[in-house]
C-alpha positions in Angstrom: -18.4 10.5 28.6 -17.3 12.2 25.3 -15.8 15.7 25.8 -17.8 18.5 24.1 -14.6 19.5 22.3 -14.7 16.2 20.4 -18.3 16.9 19.4 -17.4 20.3 18.2 -14.5 18.9 16.3 -16.6 16.2 14.4 -19.2 18.8 13.5 -16.5 21.2 12.3 -15.2 18.6 9.8 -18.6 18.1 8.3 -19.2 21.9 8.0 -15.8 22.5 6.3 -16.5 19.6 3.9 -19.7 21.3 2.7 -18.0 24.7 2.7 -15.2 23.5 0.4 -17.6 22.0 -2.1 -20.0 24.9 -2.4 -17.3 27.6 -2.5 -15.4 25.7 -5.2 -18.5 25.5 -7.4 -19.1 29.2 -7.0 -15.4 30.0 -7.8 -15.6 27.9 -11.0 -18.5 30.1 -12.2 -16.8 33.4 -11.5 -14.4 35.3 -13.9 -10.8 34.4 -13.1 -8.8 37.1 -11.4 -5.0 37.2 -11.9 -4.5 40.0 -9.4 -4.8 40.2 -5.6 -8.2 42.0 -6.0 -10.5 42.1 -3.0 -13.3 42.7 -5.6 -13.3 38.9 -6.1 -15.0 38.4 -2.8 -17.8 40.8 -3.9 -18.1 38.9 -7.2 -18.3 35.5 -5.3 -20.8 37.0 -2.9 -23.2 37.5 -5.8 -23.5 33.7 -6.0 -26.0 32.1 -3.6 -24.0 28.9 -3.7 -20.9 30.8 -2.4 -22.9 32.5 0.4 -24.2 29.2 1.6 -20.7 27.8 1.5 -19.4 30.8 3.3 -22.1 30.3 6.0 -20.9 26.7 6.4 -17.3 27.9 6.7 -18.3 30.4 9.4 -20.1 27.6 11.2 -17.0 25.5 10.9 -14.9 28.3 12.2 -17.1 28.8 15.2 -17.1 25.1 16.0 -13.3 25.1 15.7 -13.1 28.0 18.0 -15.2 26.2 20.6 -13.1 23.0 20.1 -9.9 24.9 20.9 -11.2 25.5 24.5 -10.5 21.8 25.3 -8.3 20.5 22.5 -4.8 21.7 21.5 -4.3 23.8 18.4 -2.2 21.1 16.9 -5.1 18.7 17.0 -7.8 21.1 15.7 -5.8 22.4 12.8 -4.8 19.0 11.7 -8.4 17.8 11.8 -9.5 20.6 9.4 -8.0 18.6 6.5 -10.6 15.8 7.1 -13.1 18.1 5.6 -11.5 17.4 2.2 -12.7 13.8 2.5 -16.2 15.0 3.1 -15.9 17.3 0.1 -14.8 14.4 -2.1 -17.6 12.1 -0.9 -20.2 14.9 -1.5 -18.7 15.5 -5.0 -19.1 11.9 -5.9 -22.6 11.5 -4.5 -24.1 14.8 -5.4 -22.2 16.2 -8.4 -21.2 12.8 -9.9 -17.5 13.5 -9.7 -15.1 10.8 -10.8 -12.2 10.0 -8.5 -9.0 8.8 -10.4 -7.1 6.0 -8.5 -4.1 8.3 -8.1 -6.2 10.9 -6.3 -7.8 8.3 -4.1 -4.4 7.0 -3.1 -3.1 10.5 -2.4 -6.2 11.4 -0.3 -5.6 8.3 1.7 -2.0 9.2 2.2 -3.0 12.7 3.2 -5.4 11.4 5.8 -2.7 9.0 7.1 -0.4 11.9 7.7 -3.0 14.0 9.3 -4.0 11.0 11.5 -0.4 10.7 12.7 -0.3 14.3 13.6 -3.6 14.0 15.5 -2.4 10.9 17.4 0.8 12.6 18.4 -0.9 15.7 20.0 -1.5 15.8 23.7 -4.4 18.0 25.0 -3.2 20.9 27.1 -4.5 24.3 28.3 -3.5 27.4 26.3 -1.0 30.1 27.4 -1.6 33.7 26.5 0.4 35.4 23.7 2.5 38.4 24.8 3.3 41.6 23.0 5.9 39.9 20.8 3.2 37.4 19.7 0.8 40.2 18.7 3.6 42.0 16.7 4.4 38.7 15.0 0.8 38.3 13.9 0.8 41.8 12.4 4.0 41.1 10.5 2.6 37.8 9.3 -0.5 39.5 8.0 1.6 41.9 5.9 3.9 39.2 4.6 1.0 36.9 3.6 -0.9 39.7 1.8 2.3 40.8 0.0 3.1 37.2 -1.1 -0.5 36.8 -2.3 -0.2 39.9 -4.5 2.6 38.3 -6.5 1.3 34.7 -6.3 -2.1 35.7 -7.8 -0.2 35.8 -11.2 0.3 32.0 -11.1 -1.9 29.7 -13.2 -3.2 26.1 -13.1 -2.4 23.6 -10.3 0.8 25.4 -9.2 -1.3 28.6 -8.6 -3.8 26.5 -6.7 -1.1 25.1 -4.4 0.8 28.3 -3.8 -2.3 30.4 -3.2 -3.9 27.6 -1.1 -0.7 27.4 1.0 -0.8 31.1 1.6 -4.5 30.8 2.6 -3.6 28.1 5.0 -0.9 30.3 6.6 -3.5 33.1 7.0 -6.0 30.7 8.5 -3.2 29.3 10.7 -2.4 32.7 12.0 -6.1 33.3 12.7 -6.2 30.0 14.6 -3.1 31.1 16.7 -5.0 34.2 17.6 -8.2 32.2 18.4 -6.6 29.7 20.8 -5.9 32.1 23.6 -8.8 34.3 22.7 -11.2 31.3 23.3 -10.2 31.5 27.0 -11.4 35.1 27.4 -13.3 35.3 30.8 -15.9 37.9 29.8 -17.5 39.5 26.7 -15.9 42.8 27.4 -12.4 41.2 27.5 -13.2 39.3 24.3 -14.3 42.4 22.4 -11.4 44.5 23.6 -8.7 41.9 22.9 -6.6 42.9 19.8 -6.4 39.2 19.0 -10.0 39.3 17.9 -9.3 41.9 15.2 -6.1 40.2 14.0 -8.2 37.0 13.8 -10.7 38.8 11.5 -8.1 40.4 9.3 -6.2 37.1 8.8 -9.5 35.3 8.1 -10.5 37.9 5.4 -7.1 37.6 3.7 -7.2 33.8 3.9 -10.7 33.8 2.3 -9.6 35.9 -0.6 -6.5 33.7 -1.2 -8.7 30.6 -1.0 -11.1 32.0 -3.6 -8.2 32.8 -5.9 -6.7 29.3 -5.4 -10.0 27.5 -6.2 -10.3 29.6 -9.4 -7.1 28.0 -10.7 -9.1 24.8 -11.3 -8.2 22.3 -8.6 -10.2 22.1 -5.4 -8.1 19.2 -4.1 -4.8 20.9 -4.6 -6.0 24.2 -3.2 -7.6 22.7 -0.1 -4.9 20.1 0.6 -2.2 22.8 0.4 -4.3 25.0 2.6 -4.7 22.3 5.2 -1.1 21.2 5.2 0.3 24.8 5.3 -2.2 25.7 8.0 -1.6 22.7 10.3 2.2 22.8 10.4 2.9 26.5 11.5 0.0 26.4 14.0 1.4 23.2 15.5 4.9 24.6 15.9 3.6 27.9 17.4 1.2 26.0 19.6 4.1 23.9 21.0 6.5 26.8 21.4 4.3 29.6 22.6 0.8 28.3 23.6 1.6 25.3 25.7 0.5 22.6 23.3 2.4 19.3 23.7 3.3 16.1 21.9 2.7 12.8 23.8 6.0 11.6 25.2 7.6 9.0 22.9 5.5 10.1 19.9 7.8 12.8 18.5 8.7 10.4 15.7 5.0 10.0 14.8 4.6 13.8 14.5 7.6 14.0 12.2 6.4 11.1 10.1 3.0 12.7 9.9 4.5 15.9 8.6 6.5 14.2 5.9 3.6 12.0 4.7 1.3 15.1 4.6 3.9 17.0 2.6 4.3 14.1 0.2 0.6 13.9 -0.4 0.3 17.6 -1.2 3.2 17.4 -3.7 1.5 14.4 -5.3 -1.8 16.2 -5.5 0.0 19.1 -7.2 1.1 16.6 -9.9 -2.2 14.8 -10.4 -4.9 17.4 -9.6 -4.7 19.3 -12.9 -7.2 22.0 -13.6 -10.0 20.8 -16.0 -12.3 23.9 -16.4 -11.4 27.1 -18.2 -12.6 30.5 -17.3 -12.3 33.7 -19.4 -9.8 36.0 -17.8 -11.0 39.1 -16.1 -9.4 41.3 -18.8 -11.5 39.7 -21.5 -14.6 41.3 -22.8 -16.4 38.5 -24.7 -19.5 36.7 -23.6 -19.1 33.7 -21.3 -21.2 30.6 -21.0 -21.9 30.0 -17.4 -24.6 27.9 -15.7 -25.2 25.1 -13.2 -23.4 22.0 -14.4 -21.9 23.7 -17.5 -18.3 24.3 -18.5 -17.2 26.6 -21.4 -17.3 25.0 -24.8 -13.5 24.9 -25.2 -13.3 22.8 -22.0 -16.1 20.5 -22.9 -14.0 18.8 -25.5 -11.2 17.9 -23.2 -12.7 14.6 -22.1 -13.9 13.1 -18.8 -13.2 15.2 -15.7 -12.0 13.9 -12.4 -13.9 14.4 -9.2 -11.8 16.7 -7.1 -9.7 18.1 -9.9 -12.5 20.0 -11.5 -14.3 22.5 -9.3 -16.7 23.0 -12.1 -16.6 19.3 -13.1 -20.4 18.9 -12.8 -20.7 19.6 -16.5 -18.6 16.6 -17.5 -21.1 14.1 -16.0 -24.3 15.5 -17.5 -25.8 16.8 -14.3 -28.9 18.8 -15.1 -28.4 22.4 -16.1 -28.8 24.6 -19.1 -26.4 27.0 -20.6 -27.4 30.6 -20.7 -25.2 33.3 -22.3 -24.4 36.3 -20.2 -22.2 39.3 -20.8 -19.8 40.4 -18.1 -19.9 44.1 -17.3 
């Protein structure tokens, strides 16, 4: 009989795949922010596409939370990256994205590394975090937010990778809080646990950082960096503090999986170049934004790849009409 944890895990992967796709499309239609401005979340929330994607992400988060009751943090966090494959397939089928051979190979390499991490994880019950763990999560929240403030100034694929990595660290910290929180024995204990509020705070910071990363133009680079940066710290903390284990004799597999995943992310940074161009938030001219439309200066740059262009719908002629709007 299949454990309910595995069912939750499979459904989580699909939910995150839809969330990545929808949120990246919304981010491509929103004025680029070069500062760590929480107002970006409000701007993104004005897009129905983003709200649907956010709903999918919340569903994925809940499914991941439920999966952590039976499965180790190491396994659940590594499996989140599989959602990137769902995003790529949906992009090809629905938005007519084009996948260059280099990106296909790097995605395969990424999944190979994640698979190795998954296979090396041994299910185990969670231990509780002590006071030191709570303080560590608070410090991590401040450090990630401060780093995001400066990283928001980066542009292009490097900005996607750095901001995506910081988002992954924030979501990783949220997952660390969620692992012992999932074992709460009553609703009252759940609501009164400070881990719940640390989980919410880290999730909000991670969501803002992910939106900034996707605006830099590369969904693949942003999500791959997020997944890699989120899986590794969570795995280490899970092993050291939460009772997660590696199967005896498979320590080499865990190390190999980490190196392969890191190599894939570095490769995606090289090949997943941004293809759409936004007007900056400080500009005051009119913008051309619409379903399946990229700005005129970007339209002449040639064919767009599948996962490198979060707004890449326009390169393939998917139906949609331009409509001029003036930003306030």
